[in-house]
PDB file of N, CA, C and O in Angstrom:
ATOM      1  N   MET A   1       0.844  -0.986  -0.234  1.00  0.00           N
ATOM      2  CA  MET A   1      -0.154   0.348   0.306  1.00  0.00           C
ATOM      3  C   MET A   1       0.819   1.330  -0.127  1.00  0.00           C
ATOM      4  O   MET A   1       1.535   1.596   0.838  1.00  0.00           O
ATOM      5  N   ALA A   2       1.282   2.221  -1.525  1.00  0.00           N
ATOM      6  CA  ALA A   2       2.138   3.327  -0.824  1.00  0.00           C
ATOM      7  C   ALA A   2       0.727   3.970  -0.507  1.00  0.00           C
ATOM      8  O   ALA A   2      -0.451   3.738  -0.781  1.00  0.00           O
ATOM      9  N   GLY A   3       1.762   5.286   0.513  1.00  0.00           N
ATOM     10  CA  GLY A   3       1.332   6.150   0.850  1.00  0.00           C
ATOM     11  C   GLY A   3       0.702   5.722   2.943  1.00  0.00           C
ATOM     12  O   GLY A   3       0.459   6.696   3.656  1.00  0.00           O
ATOM     13  N   VAL A   4       0.597   4.677   3.374  1.00  0.00           N
ATOM     14  CA  VAL A   4       0.941   4.285   4.947  1.00  0.00           C
ATOM     15  C   VAL A   4       2.137   3.738   5.567  1.00  0.00           C
ATOM     16  O   VAL A   4       3.182   3.263   5.123  1.00  0.00           O
ATOM     17  N   LEU A   5       1.549   4.001   7.015  1.00  0.00           N
ATOM     18  CA  LEU A   5       3.143   3.332   7.763  1.00  0.00           C
ATOM     19  C   LEU A   5       2.226   2.022   8.022  1.00  0.00           C
ATOM     20  O   LEU A   5       1.028   1.823   7.821  1.00  0.00           O
ATOM     21  N   GLN A   6       3.401   1.094   8.620  1.00  0.00           N
ATOM     22  CA  GLN A   6       2.952  -0.179   8.717  1.00  0.00           C
ATOM     23  C   GLN A   6       3.066   0.728  10.841  1.00  0.00           C
ATOM     24  O   GLN A   6       3.192   1.953  10.866  1.00  0.00           O
ATOM     25  N   VAL A   7       3.036   0.379  11.484  1.00  0.00           N
ATOM     26  CA  VAL A   7       2.777   0.381  12.986  1.00  0.00           C
ATOM     27  C   VAL A   7       3.136  -0.456  13.546  1.00  0.00           C
ATOM     28  O   VAL A   7       2.723  -1.531  13.112  1.00  0.00           O
ATOM     29  N   GLU A   8       4.020  -0.532  14.721  1.00  0.00           N
ATOM     30  CA  GLU A   8       3.139  -1.503  15.991  1.00  0.00           C
ATOM     31  C   GLU A   8       4.327  -0.023  16.933  1.00  0.00           C
ATOM     32  O   GLU A   8       5.245   0.798  16.952  1.00  0.00           O
ATOM     33  N   VAL A   9       2.822  -0.993  17.731  1.00  0.00           N
ATOM     34  CA  VAL A   9       3.375   0.055  19.826  1.00  0.00           C
ATOM     35  C   VAL A   9       3.076  -0.976  20.898  1.00  0.00           C
ATOM     36  O   VAL A   9       1.962  -1.264  21.336  1.00  0.00           O
ATOM     37  N   VAL A  10       4.244  -1.484  21.247  1.00  0.00           N
ATOM     38  CA  VAL A  10       5.007  -2.446  22.536  1.00  0.00           C
ATOM     39  C   VAL A  10       4.786  -1.790  23.427  1.00  0.00           C
ATOM     40  O   VAL A  10       4.495  -0.603  23.277  1.00  0.00           O
ATOM     41  N   SER A  11       4.841  -2.232  24.331  1.00  0.00           N
ATOM     42  CA  SER A  11       5.835  -1.900  25.946  1.00  0.00           C
ATOM     43  C   SER A  11       5.367  -2.724  27.166  1.00  0.00           C
ATOM     44  O   SER A  11       4.274  -3.286  27.238  1.00  0.00           O
ATOM     45  N   ALA A  12       6.729  -2.728  28.513  1.00  0.00           N
ATOM     46  CA  ALA A  12       5.997  -3.955  28.189  1.00  0.00           C
ATOM     47  C   ALA A  12       5.540  -4.833  29.188  1.00  0.00           C
ATOM     48  O   ALA A  12       5.812  -5.790  29.913  1.00  0.00           O
ATOM     49  N   GLU A  13       4.584  -3.886  28.796  1.00  0.00           N
ATOM     50  CA  GLU A  13       3.143  -4.993  29.067  1.00  0.00           C
ATOM     51  C   GLU A  13       2.492  -5.925  28.023  1.00  0.00           C
ATOM     52  O   GLU A  13       1.453  -6.566  28.181  1.00  0.00           O
ATOM     53  N   GLY A  14       3.566  -5.879  26.537  1.00  0.00           N
ATOM     54  CA  GLY A  14       2.730  -6.524  25.960  1.00  0.00           C
ATOM     55  C   GLY A  14       2.511  -5.319  24.127  1.00  0.00           C
ATOM     56  O   GLY A  14       2.569  -4.099  24.282  1.00  0.00           O
ATOM     57  N   ARG A  15       2.289  -5.891  22.642  1.00  0.00           N
ATOM     58  CA  ARG A  15       1.714  -5.606  21.942  1.00  0.00           C
ATOM     59  C   ARG A  15       0.638  -4.151  22.878  1.00  0.00           C
ATOM     60  O   ARG A  15       0.051  -4.283  23.952  1.00  0.00           O
ATOM     61  N   LEU A  16       0.675  -3.432  22.382  1.00  0.00           N
ATOM     62  CA  LEU A  16      -0.816  -2.415  22.769  1.00  0.00           C
ATOM     63  C   LEU A  16      -1.249  -2.101  21.490  1.00  0.00           C
ATOM     64  O   LEU A  16      -2.447  -1.829  21.572  1.00  0.00           O
ATOM     65  N   TRP A  17      -0.888  -2.015  20.439  1.00  0.00           N
ATOM     66  CA  TRP A  17      -1.215  -1.670  19.004  1.00  0.00           C
ATOM     67  C   TRP A  17      -0.782  -1.639  17.719  1.00  0.00           C
ATOM     68  O   TRP A  17      -0.076  -0.718  17.310  1.00  0.00           O
ATOM     69  N   ASN A  18      -1.309  -3.017  16.687  1.00  0.00           N
ATOM     70  CA  ASN A  18      -0.767  -3.127  15.260  1.00  0.00           C
ATOM     71  C   ASN A  18      -1.713  -2.308  14.226  1.00  0.00           C
ATOM     72  O   ASN A  18      -2.825  -1.822  14.434  1.00  0.00           O
ATOM     73  N   GLY A  19      -1.177  -2.308  13.423  1.00  0.00           N
ATOM     74  CA  GLY A  19      -1.759  -1.612  12.077  1.00  0.00           C
ATOM     75  C   GLY A  19      -1.366  -0.446  10.604  1.00  0.00           C
ATOM     76  O   GLY A  19      -0.292  -0.312  10.017  1.00  0.00           O
ATOM     77  N   VAL A  20      -2.416   0.105  10.410  1.00  0.00           N
ATOM     78  CA  VAL A  20      -1.562   0.755   9.270  1.00  0.00           C
ATOM     79  C   VAL A  20      -2.247   2.601   9.262  1.00  0.00           C
ATOM     80  O   VAL A  20      -3.420   2.962   9.165  1.00  0.00           O
ATOM     81  N   CYS A  21      -1.642   3.007   9.329  1.00  0.00           N
ATOM     82  CA  CYS A  21      -2.142   4.291   9.343  1.00  0.00           C
ATOM     83  C   CYS A  21      -1.485   5.152   8.569  1.00  0.00           C
ATOM     84  O   CYS A  21      -0.483   4.742   7.982  1.00  0.00           O
ATOM     85  N   THR A  22      -1.847   6.314   8.434  1.00  0.00           N
ATOM     86  CA  THR A  22      -1.488   8.142   7.459  1.00  0.00           C
ATOM     87  C   THR A  22      -0.697   8.713   8.633  1.00  0.00           C
ATOM     88  O   THR A  22       0.093   9.657   8.600  1.00  0.00           O
ATOM     89  N   GLN A  23      -0.889   8.312   9.192  1.00  0.00           N
ATOM     90  CA  GLN A  23       0.414   9.821   9.702  1.00  0.00           C
ATOM     91  C   GLN A  23       0.447   9.228  11.658  1.00  0.00           C
ATOM     92  O   GLN A  23      -0.548   8.775  12.224  1.00  0.00           O
ATOM     93  N   VAL A  24       1.375   9.350  12.109  1.00  0.00           N
ATOM     94  CA  VAL A  24       1.358   9.115  13.780  1.00  0.00           C
ATOM     95  C   VAL A  24       2.875  10.542  13.940  1.00  0.00           C
ATOM     96  O   VAL A  24       3.932  10.940  13.450  1.00  0.00           O
ATOM     97  N   GLN A  25       1.346  10.862  15.557  1.00  0.00           N
ATOM     98  CA  GLN A  25       2.641  11.750  16.231  1.00  0.00           C
ATOM     99  C   GLN A  25       2.394  11.136  17.800  1.00  0.00           C
ATOM    100  O   GLN A  25       1.461  10.660  18.447  1.00  0.00           O
ATOM    101  N   VAL A  26       4.573  11.621  18.091  1.00  0.00           N
ATOM    102  CA  VAL A  26       4.326  10.752  19.543  1.00  0.00           C
ATOM    103  C   VAL A  26       5.155  12.387  19.309  1.00  0.00           C
ATOM    104  O   VAL A  26       5.475  13.128  18.380  1.00  0.00           O
ATOM    105  N   PRO A  27       5.282  12.309  21.758  1.00  0.00           N
ATOM    106  CA  PRO A  27       5.473  13.417  21.919  1.00  0.00           C
ATOM    107  C   PRO A  27       6.983  12.768  22.211  1.00  0.00           C
ATOM    108  O   PRO A  27       7.114  11.606  22.596  1.00  0.00           O
ATOM    109  N   ILE A  28       8.407  13.913  21.916  1.00  0.00           N
ATOM    110  CA  ILE A  28      10.042  13.013  22.087  1.00  0.00           C
ATOM    111  C   ILE A  28      10.615  13.591  23.510  1.00  0.00           C
ATOM    112  O   ILE A  28       9.894  12.735  24.021  1.00  0.00           O
ATOM    113  N   LEU A  29      11.022  14.016  24.251  1.00  0.00           N
ATOM    114  CA  LEU A  29      11.884  14.228  24.400  1.00  0.00           C
ATOM    115  C   LEU A  29      11.877  15.794  24.767  1.00  0.00           C
ATOM    116  O   LEU A  29      11.802  16.194  25.929  1.00  0.00           O
ATOM    117  N   ASP A  30      11.983  16.815  23.402  1.00  0.00           N
ATOM    118  CA  ASP A  30      12.001  18.330  23.453  1.00  0.00           C
ATOM    119  C   ASP A  30      10.641  18.931  22.825  1.00  0.00           C
ATOM    120  O   ASP A  30      10.746  20.067  22.362  1.00  0.00           O
ATOM    121  N   GLY A  31       9.839  18.536  22.779  1.00  0.00           N
ATOM    122  CA  GLY A  31       8.331  18.939  21.829  1.00  0.00           C
ATOM    123  C   GLY A  31       7.411  16.966  21.596  1.00  0.00           C
ATOM    124  O   GLY A  31       7.164  15.982  22.294  1.00  0.00           O
ATOM    125  N   SER A  32       7.243  17.432  20.164  1.00  0.00           N
ATOM    126  CA  SER A  32       6.648  15.940  19.345  1.00  0.00           C
ATOM    127  C   SER A  32       6.574  16.407  18.309  1.00  0.00           C
ATOM    128  O   SER A  32       6.355  17.478  17.743  1.00  0.00           O
ATOM    129  N   LEU A  33       6.904  14.939  18.054  1.00  0.00           N
ATOM    130  CA  LEU A  33       7.425  14.191  16.088  1.00  0.00           C
ATOM    131  C   LEU A  33       6.039  14.260  15.692  1.00  0.00           C
ATOM    132  O   LEU A  33       5.031  13.826  16.251  1.00  0.00           O
ATOM    133  N   GLY A  34       6.228  15.034  14.379  1.00  0.00           N
ATOM    134  CA  GLY A  34       5.096  14.171  13.545  1.00  0.00           C
ATOM    135  C   GLY A  34       5.090  13.067  11.866  1.00  0.00           C
ATOM    136  O   GLY A  34       5.105  13.311  10.660  1.00  0.00           O
ATOM    137  N   ILE A  35       5.060  11.882  12.702  1.00  0.00           N
ATOM    138  CA  ILE A  35       5.594  11.373  11.188  1.00  0.00           C
ATOM    139  C   ILE A  35       4.411  10.604  10.061  1.00  0.00           C
ATOM    140  O   ILE A  35       3.452   9.844  10.195  1.00  0.00           O
ATOM    141  N   LEU A  36       5.263  11.449   8.653  1.00  0.00           N
ATOM    142  CA  LEU A  36       4.238  10.544   7.554  1.00  0.00           C
ATOM    143  C   LEU A  36       5.346   9.644   6.906  1.00  0.00           C
ATOM    144  O   LEU A  36       6.526   9.316   7.035  1.00  0.00           O
ATOM    145  N   PRO A  37       3.635   9.345   5.714  1.00  0.00           N
ATOM    146  CA  PRO A  37       4.503   8.133   4.670  1.00  0.00           C
ATOM    147  C   PRO A  37       6.150   8.725   4.518  1.00  0.00           C
ATOM    148  O   PRO A  37       6.391   9.795   5.077  1.00  0.00           O
ATOM    149  N   ARG A  38       7.312   8.001   3.736  1.00  0.00           N
ATOM    150  CA  ARG A  38       8.558   8.051   3.368  1.00  0.00           C
ATOM    151  C   ARG A  38       9.542   9.185   4.018  1.00  0.00           C
ATOM    152  O   ARG A  38      10.555   9.708   3.553  1.00  0.00           O
ATOM    153  N   ARG A  39       8.779   9.396   5.431  1.00  0.00           N
ATOM    154  CA  ARG A  39      10.528  10.010   5.889  1.00  0.00           C
ATOM    155  C   ARG A  39      11.251   9.395   5.673  1.00  0.00           C
ATOM    156  O   ARG A  39      11.246   8.289   5.133  1.00  0.00           O
ATOM    157  N   GLN A  40      12.110  10.075   6.105  1.00  0.00           N
ATOM    158  CA  GLN A  40      13.612   9.489   6.670  1.00  0.00           C
ATOM    159  C   GLN A  40      13.507   9.466   7.164  1.00  0.00           C
ATOM    160  O   GLN A  40      12.670  10.021   7.876  1.00  0.00           O
ATOM    161  N   PRO A  41      14.812   8.277   7.444  1.00  0.00           N
ATOM    162  CA  PRO A  41      14.751   6.759   9.138  1.00  0.00           C
ATOM    163  C   PRO A  41      15.318   7.625  10.008  1.00  0.00           C
ATOM    164  O   PRO A  41      16.168   8.503   9.862  1.00  0.00           O
ATOM    165  N   LEU A  42      14.308   6.975  11.540  1.00  0.00           N
ATOM    166  CA  LEU A  42      15.545   8.379  11.753  1.00  0.00           C
ATOM    167  C   LEU A  42      15.102   7.180  13.531  1.00  0.00           C
ATOM    168  O   LEU A  42      14.673   6.110  13.099  1.00  0.00           O
ATOM    169  N   LEU A  43      15.111   7.160  14.575  1.00  0.00           N
ATOM    170  CA  LEU A  43      14.884   6.718  15.705  1.00  0.00           C
ATOM    171  C   LEU A  43      15.781   8.032  16.933  1.00  0.00           C
ATOM    172  O   LEU A  43      16.919   8.382  17.243  1.00  0.00           O
ATOM    173  N   ALA A  44      14.441   8.327  17.237  1.00  0.00           N
ATOM    174  CA  ALA A  44      13.746   9.624  18.524  1.00  0.00           C
ATOM    175  C   ALA A  44      13.404   8.804  19.959  1.00  0.00           C
ATOM    176  O   ALA A  44      12.706   7.791  20.010  1.00  0.00           O
ATOM    177  N   ALA A  45      14.081   9.494  21.174  1.00  0.00           N
ATOM    178  CA  ALA A  45      14.285   9.020  22.574  1.00  0.00           C
ATOM    179  C   ALA A  45      13.021   9.627  22.189  1.00  0.00           C
ATOM    180  O   ALA A  45      13.007  10.754  21.695  1.00  0.00           O
ATOM    181  N   LEU A  46      11.317   8.555  22.497  1.00  0.00           N
ATOM    182  CA  LEU A  46      10.031   8.974  23.216  1.00  0.00           C
ATOM    183  C   LEU A  46       9.706   9.957  24.412  1.00  0.00           C
ATOM    184  O   LEU A  46       9.355   9.078  25.199  1.00  0.00           O
ATOM    185  N   GLY A  47       9.569  11.081  25.104  1.00  0.00           N
ATOM    186  CA  GLY A  47       9.202  11.967  25.938  1.00  0.00           C
ATOM    187  C   GLY A  47       7.528  10.916  26.516  1.00  0.00           C
ATOM    188  O   GLY A  47       6.956   9.970  25.974  1.00  0.00           O
ATOM    189  N   ASN A  48       7.273  11.597  27.666  1.00  0.00           N
ATOM    190  CA  ASN A  48       5.883  11.258  28.515  1.00  0.00           C
ATOM    191  C   ASN A  48       4.519  12.898  27.563  1.00  0.00           C
ATOM    192  O   ASN A  48       4.496  14.112  27.361  1.00  0.00           O
ATOM    193  N   GLY A  49       3.587  11.471  27.311  1.00  0.00           N
ATOM    194  CA  GLY A  49       2.629  12.343  27.396  1.00  0.00           C
ATOM    195  C   GLY A  49       2.274  11.578  26.531  1.00  0.00           C
ATOM    196  O   GLY A  49       2.652  10.413  26.407  1.00  0.00           O
ATOM    197  N   GLN A  50       0.864  12.654  25.272  1.00  0.00           N
ATOM    198  CA  GLN A  50      -0.343  11.515  24.711  1.00  0.00           C
ATOM    199  C   GLN A  50       0.022  11.681  23.295  1.00  0.00           C
ATOM    200  O   GLN A  50       0.144  12.690  22.599  1.00  0.00           O
ATOM    201  N   MET A  51       0.276   9.428  22.860  1.00  0.00           N
ATOM    202  CA  MET A  51       1.037   9.567  21.324  1.00  0.00           C
ATOM    203  C   MET A  51      -0.462   9.514  20.783  1.00  0.00           C
ATOM    204  O   MET A  51      -1.200   9.124  21.688  1.00  0.00           O
ATOM    205  N   THR A  52      -1.372   9.866  19.222  1.00  0.00           N
ATOM    206  CA  THR A  52      -1.394  10.173  18.165  1.00  0.00           C
ATOM    207  C   THR A  52      -1.758   8.667  16.731  1.00  0.00           C
ATOM    208  O   THR A  52      -0.953   8.317  15.868  1.00  0.00           O
ATOM    209  N   LEU A  53      -2.527   8.358  16.851  1.00  0.00           N
ATOM    210  CA  LEU A  53      -2.507   7.718  15.655  1.00  0.00           C
ATOM    211  C   LEU A  53      -3.608   7.495  14.942  1.00  0.00           C
ATOM    212  O   LEU A  53      -4.674   6.970  15.263  1.00  0.00           O
ATOM    213  N   SER A  54      -3.053   8.177  13.447  1.00  0.00           N
ATOM    214  CA  SER A  54      -4.486   8.269  12.443  1.00  0.00           C
ATOM    215  C   SER A  54      -4.015   6.942  11.853  1.00  0.00           C
ATOM    216  O   SER A  54      -2.892   6.439  11.856  1.00  0.00           O
ATOM    217  N   THR A  55      -5.339   6.444  11.271  1.00  0.00           N
ATOM    218  CA  THR A  55      -5.633   5.380  10.845  1.00  0.00           C
ATOM    219  C   THR A  55      -6.082   5.469   9.659  1.00  0.00           C
ATOM    220  O   THR A  55      -6.388   6.553   9.163  1.00  0.00           O
ATOM    221  N   THR A  56      -6.201   4.139   8.931  1.00  0.00           N
ATOM    222  CA  THR A  56      -7.220   4.609   7.572  1.00  0.00           C
ATOM    223  C   THR A  56      -8.121   5.039   7.825  1.00  0.00           C
ATOM    224  O   THR A  56      -8.213   6.253   7.645  1.00  0.00           O
ATOM    225  N   ASP A  57      -9.100   4.424   8.290  1.00  0.00           N
ATOM    226  CA  ASP A  57      -9.781   4.707   7.929  1.00  0.00           C
ATOM    227  C   ASP A  57     -10.970   6.117   8.945  1.00  0.00           C
ATOM    228  O   ASP A  57     -12.111   6.537   9.138  1.00  0.00           O
ATOM    229  N   GLY A  58      -9.657   6.241   9.233  1.00  0.00           N
ATOM    230  CA  GLY A  58     -10.235   8.029   9.182  1.00  0.00           C
ATOM    231  C   GLY A  58     -10.509   7.718  11.079  1.00  0.00           C
ATOM    232  O   GLY A  58     -10.891   8.800  11.524  1.00  0.00           O
ATOM    233  N   GLN A  59     -10.460   6.965  11.913  1.00  0.00           N
ATOM    234  CA  GLN A  59     -10.648   6.880  13.137  1.00  0.00           C
ATOM    235  C   GLN A  59      -8.951   7.409  13.920  1.00  0.00           C
ATOM    236  O   GLN A  59      -7.903   6.957  13.458  1.00  0.00           O
ATOM    237  N   LYS A  60      -8.961   8.331  15.041  1.00  0.00           N
ATOM    238  CA  LYS A  60      -8.047   9.007  15.751  1.00  0.00           C
ATOM    239  C   LYS A  60      -8.029   7.557  16.335  1.00  0.00           C
ATOM    240  O   LYS A  60      -8.843   6.690  16.016  1.00  0.00           O
ATOM    241  N   ARG A  61      -6.905   7.374  17.318  1.00  0.00           N
ATOM    242  CA  ARG A  61      -6.193   5.973  18.662  1.00  0.00           C
ATOM    243  C   ARG A  61      -4.950   7.126  19.351  1.00  0.00           C
ATOM    244  O   ARG A  61      -3.872   7.680  19.136  1.00  0.00           O
ATOM    245  N   HIS A  62      -5.640   7.023  19.945  1.00  0.00           N
ATOM    246  CA  HIS A  62      -4.601   7.352  21.149  1.00  0.00           C
ATOM    247  C   HIS A  62      -3.692   7.034  22.604  1.00  0.00           C
ATOM    248  O   HIS A  62      -4.427   6.600  23.490  1.00  0.00           O
ATOM    249  N   PHE A  63      -3.046   7.094  22.786  1.00  0.00           N
ATOM    250  CA  PHE A  63      -2.330   5.689  23.135  1.00  0.00           C
ATOM    251  C   PHE A  63      -1.402   7.291  24.668  1.00  0.00           C
ATOM    252  O   PHE A  63      -0.858   8.308  24.238  1.00  0.00           O
ATOM    253  N   THR A  64      -1.505   7.021  26.030  1.00  0.00           N
ATOM    254  CA  THR A  64      -0.837   7.950  26.632  1.00  0.00           C
ATOM    255  C   THR A  64       0.798   7.400  27.298  1.00  0.00           C
ATOM    256  O   THR A  64       0.764   7.200  28.512  1.00  0.00           O
ATOM    257  N   VAL A  65       1.657   7.244  26.873  1.00  0.00           N
ATOM    258  CA  VAL A  65       2.951   6.471  27.378  1.00  0.00           C
ATOM    259  C   VAL A  65       4.010   7.584  27.763  1.00  0.00           C
ATOM    260  O   VAL A  65       4.045   8.814  27.726  1.00  0.00           O
ATOM    261  N   ASP A  66       5.146   6.207  28.285  1.00  0.00           N
ATOM    262  CA  ASP A  66       5.812   6.421  29.178  1.00  0.00           C
ATOM    263  C   ASP A  66       7.686   6.378  28.954  1.00  0.00           C
ATOM    264  O   ASP A  66       8.259   5.347  29.304  1.00  0.00           O
ATOM    265  N   GLY A  67       8.548   7.588  28.344  1.00  0.00           N
ATOM    266  CA  GLY A  67       9.802   6.938  28.136  1.00  0.00           C
ATOM    267  C   GLY A  67       9.546   5.813  27.125  1.00  0.00           C
ATOM    268  O   GLY A  67       8.429   5.348  26.899  1.00  0.00           O
ATOM    269  N   GLY A  68      10.725   5.406  26.518  1.00  0.00           N
ATOM    270  CA  GLY A  68      10.535   4.629  25.861  1.00  0.00           C
ATOM    271  C   GLY A  68      11.849   5.243  23.966  1.00  0.00           C
ATOM    272  O   GLY A  68      12.904   5.853  24.139  1.00  0.00           O
ATOM    273  N   PHE A  69      11.321   4.838  22.455  1.00  0.00           N
ATOM    274  CA  PHE A  69      11.764   5.335  21.617  1.00  0.00           C
ATOM    275  C   PHE A  69      11.320   4.876  20.778  1.00  0.00           C
ATOM    276  O   PHE A  69      10.920   3.712  20.773  1.00  0.00           O
ATOM    277  N   VAL A  70      11.254   5.751  19.714  1.00  0.00           N
ATOM    278  CA  VAL A  70      10.249   5.570  18.447  1.00  0.00           C
ATOM    279  C   VAL A  70      11.554   5.288  17.022  1.00  0.00           C
ATOM    280  O   VAL A  70      12.230   6.155  16.469  1.00  0.00           O
ATOM    281  N   SER A  71      11.544   3.954  16.790  1.00  0.00           N
ATOM    282  CA  SER A  71      11.364   3.912  15.289  1.00  0.00           C
ATOM    283  C   SER A  71      10.998   4.086  14.058  1.00  0.00           C
ATOM    284  O   SER A  71       9.797   3.959  13.821  1.00  0.00           O
ATOM    285  N   VAL A  72      11.807   4.381  13.087  1.00  0.00           N
ATOM    286  CA  VAL A  72      11.129   5.087  11.510  1.00  0.00           C
ATOM    287  C   VAL A  72      12.393   4.342  11.059  1.00  0.00           C
ATOM    288  O   VAL A  72      13.564   4.397  11.436  1.00  0.00           O
ATOM    289  N   ASP A  73      11.724   3.594  10.078  1.00  0.00           N
ATOM    290  CA  ASP A  73      12.175   2.939   8.180  1.00  0.00           C
ATOM    291  C   ASP A  73      11.309   2.491   7.688  1.00  0.00           C
ATOM    292  O   ASP A  73      10.235   2.060   8.109  1.00  0.00           O
ATOM    293  N   SER A  74      11.976   2.616   6.243  1.00  0.00           N
ATOM    294  CA  SER A  74      11.026   2.641   5.497  1.00  0.00           C
ATOM    295  C   SER A  74       9.551   2.253   5.548  1.00  0.00           C
ATOM    296  O   SER A  74       9.114   1.197   5.090  1.00  0.00           O
ATOM    297  N   ASP A  75       8.451   3.674   6.448  1.00  0.00           N
ATOM    298  CA  ASP A  75       7.553   3.259   6.894  1.00  0.00           C
ATOM    299  C   ASP A  75       7.052   2.311   7.086  1.00  0.00           C
ATOM    300  O   ASP A  75       6.100   1.680   6.627  1.00  0.00           O
ATOM    301  N   PHE A  76       7.971   2.184   8.051  1.00  0.00           N
ATOM    302  CA  PHE A  76       7.701   0.701   9.680  1.00  0.00           C
ATOM    303  C   PHE A  76       7.764   1.601  10.655  1.00  0.00           C
ATOM    304  O   PHE A  76       8.795   1.893  11.261  1.00  0.00           O
ATOM    305  N   VAL A  77       6.814   2.010  10.816  1.00  0.00           N
ATOM    306  CA  VAL A  77       7.419   2.492  12.799  1.00  0.00           C
ATOM    307  C   VAL A  77       7.044   1.956  13.751  1.00  0.00           C
ATOM    308  O   VAL A  77       5.855   1.923  14.066  1.00  0.00           O
ATOM    309  N   THR A  78       8.227   1.278  14.590  1.00  0.00           N
ATOM    310  CA  THR A  78       8.315   1.070  15.790  1.00  0.00           C
ATOM    311  C   THR A  78       7.888   1.450  17.112  1.00  0.00           C
ATOM    312  O   THR A  78       8.672   2.324  17.480  1.00  0.00           O
ATOM    313  N   VAL A  79       7.234   1.278  17.795  1.00  0.00           N
ATOM    314  CA  VAL A  79       7.054   2.713  18.658  1.00  0.00           C
ATOM    315  C   VAL A  79       6.994   1.665  20.364  1.00  0.00           C
ATOM    316  O   VAL A  79       5.987   1.201  20.898  1.00  0.00           O
ATOM    317  N   VAL A  80       8.902   1.544  20.990  1.00  0.00           N
ATOM    318  CA  VAL A  80       8.595   1.202  22.152  1.00  0.00           C
ATOM    319  C   VAL A  80       8.472   1.990  23.692  1.00  0.00           C
ATOM    320  O   VAL A  80       9.275   2.848  24.057  1.00  0.00           O
ATOM    321  N   ALA A  81       7.438   1.573  24.414  1.00  0.00           N
ATOM    322  CA  ALA A  81       6.987   2.631  25.517  1.00  0.00           C
ATOM    323  C   ALA A  81       7.682   2.090  26.634  1.00  0.00           C
ATOM    324  O   ALA A  81       8.000   0.912  26.473  1.00  0.00           O
ATOM    325  N   ASN A  82       8.031   2.627  27.780  1.00  0.00           N
ATOM    326  CA  ASN A  82       8.503   1.889  29.262  1.00  0.00           C
ATOM    327  C   ASN A  82       7.497   1.274  29.157  1.00  0.00           C
ATOM    328  O   ASN A  82       7.334   0.094  28.848  1.00  0.00           O
ATOM    329  N   SER A  83       6.313   2.554  29.572  1.00  0.00           N
ATOM    330  CA  SER A  83       4.918   1.959  30.072  1.00  0.00           C
ATOM    331  C   SER A  83       3.645   2.343  28.803  1.00  0.00           C
ATOM    332  O   SER A  83       4.134   2.233  27.679  1.00  0.00           O
ATOM    333  N   GLY A  84       2.430   2.682  28.789  1.00  0.00           N
ATOM    334  CA  GLY A  84       2.146   2.565  28.149  1.00  0.00           C
ATOM    335  C   GLY A  84       0.704   2.603  28.181  1.00  0.00           C
ATOM    336  O   GLY A  84       0.690   1.908  29.198  1.00  0.00           O
ATOM    337  N   PHE A  85      -0.909   2.867  27.892  1.00  0.00           N
ATOM    338  CA  PHE A  85      -1.980   2.262  27.875  1.00  0.00           C
ATOM    339  C   PHE A  85      -2.445   3.344  26.225  1.00  0.00           C
ATOM    340  O   PHE A  85      -1.656   4.057  25.605  1.00  0.00           O
ATOM    341  N   GLU A  86      -3.823   3.128  25.927  1.00  0.00           N
ATOM    342  CA  GLU A  86      -4.978   3.369  24.566  1.00  0.00           C
ATOM    343  C   GLU A  86      -6.157   4.425  25.678  1.00  0.00           C
ATOM    344  O   GLU A  86      -7.061   3.834  26.269  1.00  0.00           O
ATOM    345  N   SER A  87      -6.010   5.823  25.826  1.00  0.00           N
ATOM    346  CA  SER A  87      -6.408   6.378  27.092  1.00  0.00           C
ATOM    347  C   SER A  87      -8.040   7.097  25.396  1.00  0.00           C
ATOM    348  O   SER A  87      -8.990   7.811  25.718  1.00  0.00           O
TER     349      SER A  87
END
């Protein structure tokens, strides 16, 4: 699928969410990071706060995360939170 992100969100408690999104917004240590398809690869430390996933069906999923990291590579986004839950 062109123009989408494969996203997996995990924490110490296990997998929180897995699916396809059009956009991901995550808190990082010095602000917020928006991720769109075809983004350059990156690795960033997560901050504390709310993460928003915009799914391909137009829904928004919200998660509260507390530290960890986010990795983006070839439209695959992996969020590994120290702790997190859907809010």
